[in-house]
Structure formats: C-alpha cells, structure tokens
C-alpha positions in Angstrom: 21.1 -15.0 4.1 20.2 -11.3 3.7 16.5 -12.2 3.8 16.8 -14.3 6.9 18.8 -11.7 8.7 16.3 -9.0 7.9 13.4 -11.1 8.9 15.0 -12.1 12.1 15.5 -8.5 13.0 11.9 -7.8 12.3 10.7 -10.7 14.4 13.1 -10.4 17.3 10.5 -9.1 19.7 7.8 -11.7 18.8 9.3 -14.6 20.8 8.9 -12.8 24.1 5.6 -12.5 26.0 3.7 -9.4 24.8 3.2 -8.0 28.3 6.9 -7.7 28.9 7.5 -5.8 25.7 8.7 -2.2 26.2 8.6 0.6 23.7 12.3 -0.2 23.0 11.0 -3.4 21.3 8.9 -1.2 19.0 12.2 0.5 18.1 13.7 -2.8 17.1 10.6 -3.6 15.1 10.5 -0.4 13.1 14.2 -0.5 12.4 14.0 -4.1 11.4 11.0 -3.4 9.1 12.8 -0.5 7.5 16.1 -2.4 6.9 14.2 -5.5 5.5 12.2 -3.4 3.1 13.2 0.1 2.4 17.0 -0.5 2.5 17.0 -3.9 1.0 14.9 -2.8 -2.0 16.1 0.8 -2.0 14.6 2.8 -4.9 12.6 -0.3 -6.1 8.9 0.1 -5.0 7.8 -2.9 -7.0 10.1 -5.2 -5.0 9.1 -3.7 -1.7 5.5 -4.4 -2.5 6.1 -7.9 -3.7 8.1 -8.7 -0.5 5.2 -7.4 1.7 2.6 -9.3 -0.3 4.7 -12.5 -0.2 4.8 -12.2 3.6 1.0 -11.7 3.7 1.2 -8.1 5.1 -2.2 -6.5 4.3 -2.5 -3.1 2.7 -3.6 -0.2 4.9 -7.4 0.3 5.2 -8.8 3.6 3.8 -8.4 5.4 7.1 -4.7 4.2 7.3 -4.1 5.3 3.7 -5.5 8.8 4.5 -3.2 9.1 7.5 0.0 7.7 6.1 -0.1 8.3 2.3 -2.0 11.7 2.4 -1.6 13.1 -1.1 1.4 10.8 -2.0 1.0 8.1 -4.7 1.9 4.6 -3.5 0.8 1.7 -1.4 0.8 1.5 2.4 0.9 -1.7 4.5 -0.3 -2.5 8.0 2.6 -4.5 9.5 1.3 -4.2 13.0 1.9 -7.1 15.4 1.5 -7.8 19.1 4.6 -5.7 19.9 3.5 -2.4 18.3 1.5 -0.8 15.5 3.7 -0.6 12.3 3.0 0.8 8.9 5.1 0.8 5.8 4.6 3.2 2.9 6.1 2.5 -0.5 5.7 5.5 -2.8 5.7 5.2 -6.6 8.7 7.6 -6.7 10.9 5.3 -4.7 10.5 6.9 -1.3 9.9 4.3 1.4 8.9 4.9 5.1 8.4 2.8 8.2 6.3 4.1 11.1 5.9 2.8 14.7 3.2 3.5 17.2 5.6 2.9 20.1 9.4 3.4 20.0 12.2 4.6 22.3 13.4 7.7 20.6 16.8 7.6 22.4 17.5 4.2 20.7 16.3 4.7 17.1 19.4 6.5 15.8 22.0 4.3 17.5 20.2 1.1 16.6 19.8 2.2 13.0 23.5 3.1 12.8 24.6 -0.2 14.3 22.4 -2.3 12.0 23.6 -0.2 9.0 27.2 -0.7 9.9 26.7 -4.5 10.2 25.0 -4.5 6.8 28.0 -2.8 5.3 26.9 0.8 4.7 27.5 3.9 6.7 25.1 6.7 7.6 26.7 10.2 7.2 24.9 12.8 9.3 23.8 15.8 7.3 21.5 17.6 9.8 19.0 17.3 12.5 17.1 19.1 15.2 15.8 18.3 18.6 13.1 19.7 20.7 11.7 18.6 24.0 9.0 16.5 22.5 10.3 15.7 19.0 13.5 15.2 17.1 14.7 14.4 13.6 18.0 13.4 12.1 19.1 13.4 8.4 21.7 11.2 6.9 23.2 10.6 3.5 23.7 6.9 2.7 25.1 5.1 -0.2 23.2 1.9 -1.1 24.0 -0.2 -4.2 26.1 2.7 -5.6 23.2 5.2 -5.3 23.0 8.1 -2.8 19.9 8.4 -0.7 18.6 10.7 2.0 17.5 9.0 5.2 15.4 10.8 7.8 14.7 9.6 11.3 11.9 11.4 13.1 10.6 10.6 16.6 8.5 12.1 19.4 7.7 11.5 23.0 4.2 13.0 23.0 2.0 10.9 25.2 -0.9 9.5 23.2 0.6 10.3 19.8 -0.4 7.6 17.3 3.1 7.6 15.7 6.2 7.8 17.8 8.8 7.1 15.1 9.2 7.3 11.4 12.2 6.4 9.2 12.2 7.4 5.6 14.6 6.6 2.7 14.4 8.9 -0.3 16.3 8.8 -3.7 
C-alpha cells in the first residue's frame, strides 16, 4: 500500500493534458518523488537506487551529474516527465534530494507538511529564511526512529533551471 500511495502521488499530474499543467503540478511531482524515495528509504541509498532502477528511471547524463552532484559522491537520476524536469540525487552518505524545474514555491511547504502528516510523521520547523526571490525552510523529522534534517529550498527567479529542492539528511 505504501508503494502504491507514493507512486500515485508521483504520477498525479500525468493523467491530465500537459498543456493545462501549471507549476503547481511540478510541486506535486517533486513532493511525491521526494516522499516515494527519500522519505520511504530514509538513510538507505541502496534501496533508493534499487527503487529508481526498478522503475526504469535513467541515471543523469554527465552534464546533469556535474550540475546536481557537484563534488558529492552518489548517483543522480533524471526523473523528468511531461509535467516538469525532475532530478533525484542519492548520496553515498544517505543524503537524498529531489529537484524540480517548475514548482509553486508557496505550495511546497504546505503540501510537504500535509503529505508528511498523512504518512504519520510530523515536520518540526527549526529555521528558515525568505528573500524576495528565494526561500528555505529547515525541519527536524523523525522517520523510523531516526532523526533527520529536512530542507526545502525554492526560488521564483524567471529562467532558473531549478525552482525547488527538497533534501533529507541524516
């Protein structure tokens, strides 16, 4: 049931015509991808990678790896679809991040909090900052009896290649 719920969240926007998709659907996509991978397999990069491979999500190309992994050690996946560009990075140290090319920054936090609550865990705010063009929020979350730091970053810069990032770190 957990797998079906997570996948349905990820795929929610795919049933509607692509032209009617708004950036808010990119928000749904990135939150769904994050919950289905980073949260579901918190602290377990091998399981994240197996899940992505089993769902035939290709690894990032060399340019994508340079952008998303930078000097971190891990594997990145190109989970882009007709709704938005998506990337998932699974670092060897257990850090997991989901990125979206389009997202409604005003919906990311509330949607993530709502989904987390439905999944049975609470996000405890521990900080954040907001500027006109960018914002970030930090939370502490307990998943499977382990504490993690969750960071949500977004921007509204026109033409930015990434508008949202959600990271879970041990």
